[in-house]
PDB file of N, CA, C, O and CB in Angstrom:
ATOM      1  N   MET A   1      -3.055   9.046 -11.691  1.00  0.00           N
ATOM      2  CA  MET A   1      -4.221   9.641 -11.629  1.00  0.00           C
ATOM      3  C   MET A   1      -5.298   8.746 -11.394  1.00  0.00           C
ATOM      4  O   MET A   1      -5.309   7.821 -12.206  1.00  0.00           O
ATOM      5  CB  MET A   1      -4.414  10.342 -12.704  1.00  0.00           C
ATOM      6  N   ALA A   2      -6.069   8.721 -10.678  1.00  0.00           N
ATOM      7  CA  ALA A   2      -7.257   7.971 -10.162  1.00  0.00           C
ATOM      8  C   ALA A   2      -8.485   8.604 -10.504  1.00  0.00           C
ATOM      9  O   ALA A   2      -8.875   9.772 -10.502  1.00  0.00           O
ATOM     10  CB  ALA A   2      -7.226   7.809  -8.710  1.00  0.00           C
ATOM     11  N   VAL A   3      -9.096   7.260 -10.863  1.00  0.00           N
ATOM     12  CA  VAL A   3     -10.679   7.841 -11.585  1.00  0.00           C
ATOM     13  C   VAL A   3     -11.636   6.713 -10.803  1.00  0.00           C
ATOM     14  O   VAL A   3     -11.470   5.494 -10.760  1.00  0.00           O
ATOM     15  CB  VAL A   3     -10.851   7.657 -13.782  1.00  0.00           C
ATOM     16  N   GLU A   4     -12.790   7.600 -10.143  1.00  0.00           N
ATOM     17  CA  GLU A   4     -13.696   6.693  -9.416  1.00  0.00           C
ATOM     18  C   GLU A   4     -14.983   6.318 -10.094  1.00  0.00           C
ATOM     19  O   GLU A   4     -15.820   7.205 -10.266  1.00  0.00           O
ATOM     20  CB  GLU A   4     -14.031   7.283  -8.153  1.00  0.00           C
ATOM     21  N   ALA A   5     -15.245   4.995 -10.526  1.00  0.00           N
ATOM     22  CA  ALA A   5     -15.894   4.653 -11.389  1.00  0.00           C
ATOM     23  C   ALA A   5     -17.251   5.346 -10.739  1.00  0.00           C
ATOM     24  O   ALA A   5     -17.224   5.523  -9.521  1.00  0.00           O
ATOM     25  CB  ALA A   5     -15.749   3.156 -11.699  1.00  0.00           C
ATOM     26  N   GLY A   6     -18.427   5.747 -11.463  1.00  0.00           N
ATOM     27  CA  GLY A   6     -19.568   5.877 -10.968  1.00  0.00           C
ATOM     28  C   GLY A   6     -19.709   7.696 -10.735  1.00  0.00           C
ATOM     29  O   GLY A   6     -20.699   8.412 -10.892  1.00  0.00           O
ATOM     30  N   ALA A   7     -18.673   7.962 -10.420  1.00  0.00           N
ATOM     31  CA  ALA A   7     -18.595   9.597  -9.935  1.00  0.00           C
ATOM     32  C   ALA A   7     -17.712  10.197 -11.300  1.00  0.00           C
ATOM     33  O   ALA A   7     -17.879  11.341 -11.724  1.00  0.00           O
ATOM     34  CB  ALA A   7     -17.558   9.889  -8.109  1.00  0.00           C
ATOM     35  N   ASP A   8     -16.992   9.464 -11.747  1.00  0.00           N
ATOM     36  CA  ASP A   8     -16.509  10.108 -12.928  1.00  0.00           C
ATOM     37  C   ASP A   8     -16.709   9.869 -14.145  1.00  0.00           C
ATOM     38  O   ASP A   8     -15.758   9.900 -14.926  1.00  0.00           O
ATOM     39  CB  ASP A   8     -15.505  10.121 -12.949  1.00  0.00           C
ATOM     40  N   ASP A   9     -17.977   9.581 -14.570  1.00  0.00           N
ATOM     41  CA  ASP A   9     -18.444   9.045 -15.672  1.00  0.00           C
ATOM     42  C   ASP A   9     -18.531   9.825 -17.022  1.00  0.00           C
ATOM     43  O   ASP A   9     -18.771   9.506 -18.187  1.00  0.00           O
ATOM     44  CB  ASP A   9     -19.585   8.630 -15.328  1.00  0.00           C
ATOM     45  N   ASP A  10     -18.224  11.021 -16.344  1.00  0.00           N
ATOM     46  CA  ASP A  10     -18.599  12.158 -17.559  1.00  0.00           C
ATOM     47  C   ASP A  10     -16.879  12.817 -18.320  1.00  0.00           C
ATOM     48  O   ASP A  10     -16.624  13.747 -19.085  1.00  0.00           O
ATOM     49  CB  ASP A  10     -19.705  13.833 -16.555  1.00  0.00           C
ATOM     50  N   LEU A  11     -15.974  11.714 -17.584  1.00  0.00           N
ATOM     51  CA  LEU A  11     -14.628  12.222 -18.081  1.00  0.00           C
ATOM     52  C   LEU A  11     -14.283  11.163 -19.262  1.00  0.00           C
ATOM     53  O   LEU A  11     -14.741  10.021 -19.243  1.00  0.00           O
ATOM     54  CB  LEU A  11     -13.393  12.257 -16.792  1.00  0.00           C
ATOM     55  N   ILE A  12     -13.330  11.703 -20.417  1.00  0.00           N
ATOM     56  CA  ILE A  12     -13.055  10.960 -21.640  1.00  0.00           C
ATOM     57  C   ILE A  12     -11.642  10.595 -21.410  1.00  0.00           C
ATOM     58  O   ILE A  12     -10.866  11.161 -20.640  1.00  0.00           O
ATOM     59  CB  ILE A  12     -13.304  11.778 -23.012  1.00  0.00           C
ATOM     60  N   ALA A  13     -11.438   9.733 -22.059  1.00  0.00           N
ATOM     61  CA  ALA A  13      -9.516   9.381 -22.546  1.00  0.00           C
ATOM     62  C   ALA A  13      -9.021   9.965 -23.521  1.00  0.00           C
ATOM     63  O   ALA A  13      -9.626   9.572 -24.519  1.00  0.00           O
ATOM     64  CB  ALA A  13      -9.058   7.912 -23.051  1.00  0.00           C
ATOM     65  N   ILE A  14      -8.149  10.786 -23.823  1.00  0.00           N
ATOM     66  CA  ILE A  14      -7.771  11.383 -24.836  1.00  0.00           C
ATOM     67  C   ILE A  14      -5.953  10.917 -25.071  1.00  0.00           C
ATOM     68  O   ILE A  14      -4.972  11.140 -24.362  1.00  0.00           O
ATOM     69  CB  ILE A  14      -8.183  12.995 -24.550  1.00  0.00           C
ATOM     70  N   ASP A  15      -6.093  10.278 -26.241  1.00  0.00           N
ATOM     71  CA  ASP A  15      -4.600   9.874 -26.498  1.00  0.00           C
ATOM     72  C   ASP A  15      -3.707  10.995 -26.218  1.00  0.00           C
ATOM     73  O   ASP A  15      -3.913  12.079 -26.765  1.00  0.00           O
ATOM     74  CB  ASP A  15      -4.337   9.416 -27.982  1.00  0.00           C
ATOM     75  N   ALA A  16      -2.794  10.837 -25.464  1.00  0.00           N
ATOM     76  CA  ALA A  16      -1.553  11.840 -25.635  1.00  0.00           C
ATOM     77  C   ALA A  16      -0.200  11.255 -25.758  1.00  0.00           C
ATOM     78  O   ALA A  16       0.757  11.927 -25.374  1.00  0.00           O
ATOM     79  CB  ALA A  16      -1.448  12.771 -24.451  1.00  0.00           C
ATOM     80  N   SER A  17      -0.015  10.042 -26.267  1.00  0.00           N
ATOM     81  CA  SER A  17       0.967   9.032 -26.434  1.00  0.00           C
ATOM     82  C   SER A  17       2.295  10.201 -27.156  1.00  0.00           C
ATOM     83  O   SER A  17       3.508  10.228 -26.948  1.00  0.00           O
ATOM     84  CB  SER A  17       0.267   7.543 -27.590  1.00  0.00           C
ATOM     85  N   GLY A  18       1.260  11.218 -28.199  1.00  0.00           N
ATOM     86  CA  GLY A  18       2.374  11.905 -28.946  1.00  0.00           C
ATOM     87  C   GLY A  18       2.935  13.170 -28.168  1.00  0.00           C
ATOM     88  O   GLY A  18       3.907  13.850 -28.496  1.00  0.00           O
ATOM     89  N   LEU A  19       2.275  13.303 -27.286  1.00  0.00           N
ATOM     90  CA  LEU A  19       2.963  14.608 -26.087  1.00  0.00           C
ATOM     91  C   LEU A  19       4.082  14.580 -25.567  1.00  0.00           C
ATOM     92  O   LEU A  19       4.752  15.595 -25.374  1.00  0.00           O
ATOM     93  CB  LEU A  19       2.335  14.791 -24.825  1.00  0.00           C
ATOM     94  N   PHE A  20       4.489  13.255 -25.228  1.00  0.00           N
ATOM     95  CA  PHE A  20       5.818  13.257 -24.258  1.00  0.00           C
ATOM     96  C   PHE A  20       7.047  12.087 -25.298  1.00  0.00           C
ATOM     97  O   PHE A  20       6.738  11.159 -26.045  1.00  0.00           O
ATOM     98  CB  PHE A  20       5.250  12.391 -22.237  1.00  0.00           C
ATOM     99  N   PRO A  21       7.980  12.446 -25.059  1.00  0.00           N
ATOM    100  CA  PRO A  21       8.941  11.290 -25.407  1.00  0.00           C
ATOM    101  C   PRO A  21       9.384  10.432 -24.737  1.00  0.00           C
ATOM    102  O   PRO A  21       9.521  10.421 -23.514  1.00  0.00           O
ATOM    103  CB  PRO A  21       9.873  11.563 -25.784  1.00  0.00           C
ATOM    104  N   ARG A  22       9.645   9.631 -25.507  1.00  0.00           N
ATOM    105  CA  ARG A  22       9.860   8.127 -24.744  1.00  0.00           C
ATOM    106  C   ARG A  22      10.997   8.029 -24.111  1.00  0.00           C
ATOM    107  O   ARG A  22      11.988   8.379 -24.751  1.00  0.00           O
ATOM    108  CB  ARG A  22       9.879   6.899 -25.636  1.00  0.00           C
ATOM    109  N   LEU A  23      11.152   7.644 -23.006  1.00  0.00           N
ATOM    110  CA  LEU A  23      12.015   7.614 -21.912  1.00  0.00           C
ATOM    111  C   LEU A  23      12.404   6.334 -21.899  1.00  0.00           C
ATOM    112  O   LEU A  23      11.635   5.373 -21.880  1.00  0.00           O
ATOM    113  CB  LEU A  23      11.480   8.048 -20.660  1.00  0.00           C
ATOM    114  N   THR A  24      13.961   6.274 -21.911  1.00  0.00           N
ATOM    115  CA  THR A  24      14.938   5.133 -21.898  1.00  0.00           C
ATOM    116  C   THR A  24      15.701   4.960 -20.991  1.00  0.00           C
ATOM    117  O   THR A  24      16.527   5.868 -20.897  1.00  0.00           O
ATOM    118  CB  THR A  24      15.681   5.087 -22.790  1.00  0.00           C
ATOM    119  N   THR A  25      15.832   3.820 -19.938  1.00  0.00           N
ATOM    120  CA  THR A  25      16.846   3.722 -18.640  1.00  0.00           C
ATOM    121  C   THR A  25      17.955   3.026 -19.005  1.00  0.00           C
ATOM    122  O   THR A  25      17.710   1.820 -19.060  1.00  0.00           O
ATOM    123  CB  THR A  25      16.275   2.990 -17.358  1.00  0.00           C
ATOM    124  N   TRP A  26      19.235   3.345 -19.314  1.00  0.00           N
ATOM    125  CA  TRP A  26      20.477   2.435 -19.161  1.00  0.00           C
ATOM    126  C   TRP A  26      20.769   2.110 -18.046  1.00  0.00           C
ATOM    127  O   TRP A  26      20.367   2.858 -17.155  1.00  0.00           O
ATOM    128  CB  TRP A  26      21.586   2.876 -19.597  1.00  0.00           C
ATOM    129  N   ILE A  27      21.513   0.975 -17.678  1.00  0.00           N
ATOM    130  CA  ILE A  27      21.918   0.034 -16.728  1.00  0.00           C
ATOM    131  C   ILE A  27      23.745  -0.249 -17.393  1.00  0.00           C
ATOM    132  O   ILE A  27      23.999  -0.899 -18.407  1.00  0.00           O
ATOM    133  CB  ILE A  27      20.640  -1.515 -16.763  1.00  0.00           C
ATOM    134  N   GLY A  28      24.654   0.350 -16.606  1.00  0.00           N
ATOM    135  CA  GLY A  28      25.897  -0.445 -17.105  1.00  0.00           C
ATOM    136  C   GLY A  28      26.687  -0.868 -15.955  1.00  0.00           C
ATOM    137  O   GLY A  28      26.790  -0.333 -14.851  1.00  0.00           O
ATOM    138  N   PHE A  29      27.313  -2.096 -16.491  1.00  0.00           N
ATOM    139  CA  PHE A  29      28.340  -2.755 -15.581  1.00  0.00           C
ATOM    140  C   PHE A  29      29.727  -2.714 -16.002  1.00  0.00           C
ATOM    141  O   PHE A  29      29.847  -2.440 -17.196  1.00  0.00           O
ATOM    142  CB  PHE A  29      28.033  -4.140 -15.394  1.00  0.00           C
ATOM    143  N   ASP A  30      30.880  -2.919 -15.332  1.00  0.00           N
ATOM    144  CA  ASP A  30      32.201  -3.234 -15.893  1.00  0.00           C
ATOM    145  C   ASP A  30      32.173  -4.586 -16.419  1.00  0.00           C
ATOM    146  O   ASP A  30      31.662  -5.489 -15.755  1.00  0.00           O
ATOM    147  CB  ASP A  30      33.313  -3.095 -14.882  1.00  0.00           C
ATOM    148  N   ASP A  31      32.793  -4.839 -17.805  1.00  0.00           N
ATOM    149  CA  ASP A  31      32.258  -5.887 -18.066  1.00  0.00           C
ATOM    150  C   ASP A  31      33.484  -7.131 -17.141  1.00  0.00           C
ATOM    151  O   ASP A  31      33.406  -8.359 -17.174  1.00  0.00           O
ATOM    152  CB  ASP A  31      32.047  -5.912 -19.851  1.00  0.00           C
ATOM    153  N   ASP A  32      34.223  -6.532 -16.610  1.00  0.00           N
ATOM    154  CA  ASP A  32      35.357  -7.376 -15.481  1.00  0.00           C
ATOM    155  C   ASP A  32      34.619  -7.515 -14.239  1.00  0.00           C
ATOM    156  O   ASP A  32      35.103  -8.315 -13.438  1.00  0.00           O
ATOM    157  CB  ASP A  32      36.919  -6.473 -15.055  1.00  0.00           C
ATOM    158  N   LEU A  33      33.451  -6.856 -13.869  1.00  0.00           N
ATOM    159  CA  LEU A  33      32.552  -7.056 -12.814  1.00  0.00           C
ATOM    160  C   LEU A  33      31.816  -8.089 -12.850  1.00  0.00           C
ATOM    161  O   LEU A  33      31.015  -8.239 -13.773  1.00  0.00           O
ATOM    162  CB  LEU A  33      31.800  -6.139 -12.652  1.00  0.00           C
ATOM    163  N   PRO A  34      31.956  -9.064 -11.779  1.00  0.00           N
ATOM    164  CA  PRO A  34      30.888 -10.419 -11.631  1.00  0.00           C
ATOM    165  C   PRO A  34      29.598  -9.905 -11.519  1.00  0.00           C
ATOM    166  O   PRO A  34      29.682  -8.997 -10.692  1.00  0.00           O
ATOM    167  CB  PRO A  34      31.112 -11.425 -10.270  1.00  0.00           C
ATOM    168  N   LEU A  35      28.772  -9.976 -11.801  1.00  0.00           N
ATOM    169  CA  LEU A  35      27.063  -9.893 -11.179  1.00  0.00           C
ATOM    170  C   LEU A  35      26.885 -10.259  -9.839  1.00  0.00           C
ATOM    171  O   LEU A  35      26.866 -11.452  -9.535  1.00  0.00           O
ATOM    172  CB  LEU A  35      25.991 -10.917 -11.924  1.00  0.00           C
ATOM    173  N   LYS A  36      26.744  -9.312  -8.942  1.00  0.00           N
ATOM    174  CA  LYS A  36      26.164 -10.087  -7.502  1.00  0.00           C
ATOM    175  C   LYS A  36      24.986 -10.291  -7.809  1.00  0.00           C
ATOM    176  O   LYS A  36      24.499 -10.041  -8.912  1.00  0.00           O
ATOM    177  CB  LYS A  36      26.163  -9.324  -6.056  1.00  0.00           C
ATOM    178  N   PRO A  37      24.217 -10.925  -6.541  1.00  0.00           N
ATOM    179  CA  PRO A  37      22.956 -11.278  -6.337  1.00  0.00           C
ATOM    180  C   PRO A  37      22.423  -9.919  -6.218  1.00  0.00           C
ATOM    181  O   PRO A  37      21.337  -9.894  -6.797  1.00  0.00           O
ATOM    182  CB  PRO A  37      22.715 -12.237  -5.177  1.00  0.00           C
ATOM    183  N   SER A  38      22.608  -9.203  -5.904  1.00  0.00           N
ATOM    184  CA  SER A  38      22.075  -7.695  -5.584  1.00  0.00           C
ATOM    185  C   SER A  38      22.024  -6.712  -6.804  1.00  0.00           C
ATOM    186  O   SER A  38      21.222  -5.778  -6.818  1.00  0.00           O
ATOM    187  CB  SER A  38      23.055  -6.981  -4.483  1.00  0.00           C
ATOM    188  N   HIS A  39      22.942  -6.958  -7.871  1.00  0.00           N
ATOM    189  CA  HIS A  39      22.933  -6.375  -8.886  1.00  0.00           C
ATOM    190  C   HIS A  39      21.917  -6.683  -9.923  1.00  0.00           C
ATOM    191  O   HIS A  39      21.555  -5.922 -10.820  1.00  0.00           O
ATOM    192  CB  HIS A  39      24.011  -6.473  -9.249  1.00  0.00           C
ATOM    193  N   ARG A  40      21.472  -7.973  -9.676  1.00  0.00           N
ATOM    194  CA  ARG A  40      20.584  -8.833 -10.767  1.00  0.00           C
ATOM    195  C   ARG A  40      19.523  -8.599 -10.352  1.00  0.00           C
ATOM    196  O   ARG A  40      18.712  -8.244 -11.207  1.00  0.00           O
ATOM    197  CB  ARG A  40      20.713 -10.337 -10.958  1.00  0.00           C
ATOM    198  N   ALA A  41      19.000  -8.683  -8.823  1.00  0.00           N
ATOM    199  CA  ALA A  41      17.599  -8.158  -8.144  1.00  0.00           C
ATOM    200  C   ALA A  41      17.311  -7.001  -8.808  1.00  0.00           C
ATOM    201  O   ALA A  41      16.267  -6.842  -9.440  1.00  0.00           O
ATOM    202  CB  ALA A  41      17.620  -7.829  -6.544  1.00  0.00           C
ATOM    203  N   PHE A  42      18.548  -5.827  -8.659  1.00  0.00           N
ATOM    204  CA  PHE A  42      18.190  -4.031  -9.068  1.00  0.00           C
ATOM    205  C   PHE A  42      17.607  -4.484 -10.568  1.00  0.00           C
ATOM    206  O   PHE A  42      16.491  -4.093 -10.909  1.00  0.00           O
ATOM    207  CB  PHE A  42      19.980  -2.591  -9.195  1.00  0.00           C
ATOM    208  N   ILE A  43      18.366  -5.278 -11.397  1.00  0.00           N
ATOM    209  CA  ILE A  43      18.003  -5.025 -12.990  1.00  0.00           C
ATOM    210  C   ILE A  43      16.388  -5.943 -12.897  1.00  0.00           C
ATOM    211  O   ILE A  43      15.296  -5.496 -13.247  1.00  0.00           O
ATOM    212  CB  ILE A  43      19.507  -5.903 -14.377  1.00  0.00           C
ATOM    213  N   GLN A  44      16.611  -7.003 -12.450  1.00  0.00           N
ATOM    214  CA  GLN A  44      15.111  -7.558 -12.569  1.00  0.00           C
ATOM    215  C   GLN A  44      13.546  -6.425 -12.141  1.00  0.00           C
ATOM    216  O   GLN A  44      12.480  -6.373 -12.753  1.00  0.00           O
ATOM    217  CB  GLN A  44      15.165  -8.968 -11.372  1.00  0.00           C
ATOM    218  N   LEU A  45      13.968  -5.666 -10.919  1.00  0.00           N
ATOM    219  CA  LEU A  45      13.163  -4.609 -10.599  1.00  0.00           C
ATOM    220  C   LEU A  45      13.100  -3.837 -11.555  1.00  0.00           C
ATOM    221  O   LEU A  45      11.972  -3.355 -11.661  1.00  0.00           O
ATOM    222  CB  LEU A  45      13.473  -3.965  -9.577  1.00  0.00           C
ATOM    223  N   LEU A  46      14.077  -3.369 -12.595  1.00  0.00           N
ATOM    224  CA  LEU A  46      13.852  -2.116 -13.622  1.00  0.00           C
ATOM    225  C   LEU A  46      13.106  -3.302 -14.683  1.00  0.00           C
ATOM    226  O   LEU A  46      12.102  -2.960 -15.307  1.00  0.00           O
ATOM    227  CB  LEU A  46      15.613  -1.070 -14.332  1.00  0.00           C
ATOM    228  N   ALA A  47      13.508  -4.314 -14.797  1.00  0.00           N
ATOM    229  CA  ALA A  47      13.335  -4.960 -16.344  1.00  0.00           C
ATOM    230  C   ALA A  47      12.557  -6.424 -15.901  1.00  0.00           C
ATOM    231  O   ALA A  47      13.054  -7.401 -16.462  1.00  0.00           O
ATOM    232  CB  ALA A  47      15.144  -5.283 -17.318  1.00  0.00           C
ATOM    233  N   PRO A  48      11.728  -6.642 -15.235  1.00  0.00           N
ATOM    234  CA  PRO A  48      11.204  -8.245 -15.235  1.00  0.00           C
ATOM    235  C   PRO A  48      11.103  -9.036 -16.157  1.00  0.00           C
ATOM    236  O   PRO A  48      10.945 -10.248 -16.014  1.00  0.00           O
ATOM    237  CB  PRO A  48      10.101  -8.447 -14.884  1.00  0.00           C
ATOM    238  N   HIS A  49      11.224  -8.134 -17.764  1.00  0.00           N
ATOM    239  CA  HIS A  49      10.773  -8.947 -18.598  1.00  0.00           C
ATOM    240  C   HIS A  49      12.128  -9.597 -19.197  1.00  0.00           C
ATOM    241  O   HIS A  49      12.108 -10.251 -20.240  1.00  0.00           O
ATOM    242  CB  HIS A  49       9.816  -8.242 -19.561  1.00  0.00           C
ATOM    243  N   LEU A  50      13.046  -9.415 -18.616  1.00  0.00           N
ATOM    244  CA  LEU A  50      14.647  -9.931 -19.200  1.00  0.00           C
ATOM    245  C   LEU A  50      14.936 -11.015 -18.806  1.00  0.00           C
ATOM    246  O   LEU A  50      14.961 -10.852 -17.586  1.00  0.00           O
ATOM    247  CB  LEU A  50      15.887  -9.172 -18.819  1.00  0.00           C
ATOM    248  N   SER A  51      15.228 -12.244 -19.042  1.00  0.00           N
ATOM    249  CA  SER A  51      15.506 -13.449 -18.716  1.00  0.00           C
ATOM    250  C   SER A  51      17.138 -13.598 -17.889  1.00  0.00           C
ATOM    251  O   SER A  51      17.913 -12.657 -18.057  1.00  0.00           O
ATOM    252  CB  SER A  51      15.334 -14.228 -20.099  1.00  0.00           C
ATOM    253  N   ASP A  52      17.544 -14.652 -17.119  1.00  0.00           N
ATOM    254  CA  ASP A  52      18.931 -14.648 -17.053  1.00  0.00           C
ATOM    255  C   ASP A  52      19.919 -14.510 -17.669  1.00  0.00           C
ATOM    256  O   ASP A  52      20.981 -13.972 -17.354  1.00  0.00           O
ATOM    257  CB  ASP A  52      19.190 -15.257 -16.791  1.00  0.00           C
ATOM    258  N   GLN A  53      19.499 -15.155 -18.873  1.00  0.00           N
ATOM    259  CA  GLN A  53      20.349 -15.444 -19.876  1.00  0.00           C
ATOM    260  C   GLN A  53      20.653 -14.199 -20.595  1.00  0.00           C
ATOM    261  O   GLN A  53      21.752 -14.103 -21.140  1.00  0.00           O
ATOM    262  CB  GLN A  53      19.820 -16.459 -20.724  1.00  0.00           C
ATOM    263  N   GLN A  54      19.719 -13.134 -20.667  1.00  0.00           N
ATOM    264  CA  GLN A  54      19.637 -12.066 -21.446  1.00  0.00           C
ATOM    265  C   GLN A  54      20.555 -10.768 -20.434  1.00  0.00           C
ATOM    266  O   GLN A  54      21.323  -9.944 -20.931  1.00  0.00           O
ATOM    267  CB  GLN A  54      17.875 -11.792 -21.802  1.00  0.00           C
ATOM    268  N   ILE A  55      20.240 -10.874 -19.037  1.00  0.00           N
ATOM    269  CA  ILE A  55      21.079 -10.255 -17.923  1.00  0.00           C
ATOM    270  C   ILE A  55      22.824 -10.462 -18.335  1.00  0.00           C
ATOM    271  O   ILE A  55      23.662  -9.645 -18.718  1.00  0.00           O
ATOM    272  CB  ILE A  55      20.626 -11.126 -16.337  1.00  0.00           C
ATOM    273  N   ASP A  56      22.897 -11.853 -18.072  1.00  0.00           N
ATOM    274  CA  ASP A  56      24.439 -12.191 -18.101  1.00  0.00           C
ATOM    275  C   ASP A  56      24.836 -11.573 -19.768  1.00  0.00           C
ATOM    276  O   ASP A  56      25.987 -11.652 -20.198  1.00  0.00           O
ATOM    277  CB  ASP A  56      24.762 -14.209 -17.851  1.00  0.00           C
TER     278      ASP A  56
END
């Protein structure tokens, strides 16, 4: 949702963190399947905080 500075100064933020469940995404690959560069690129798009060692 977009808020425009100056035009929306009458809006306030309300903590809604308890209203929605935490969503978790799982990625699975067969242990016998070597990761291709495209697999690694896909994982890094979804989880850029993971190192190559963690992905391996």
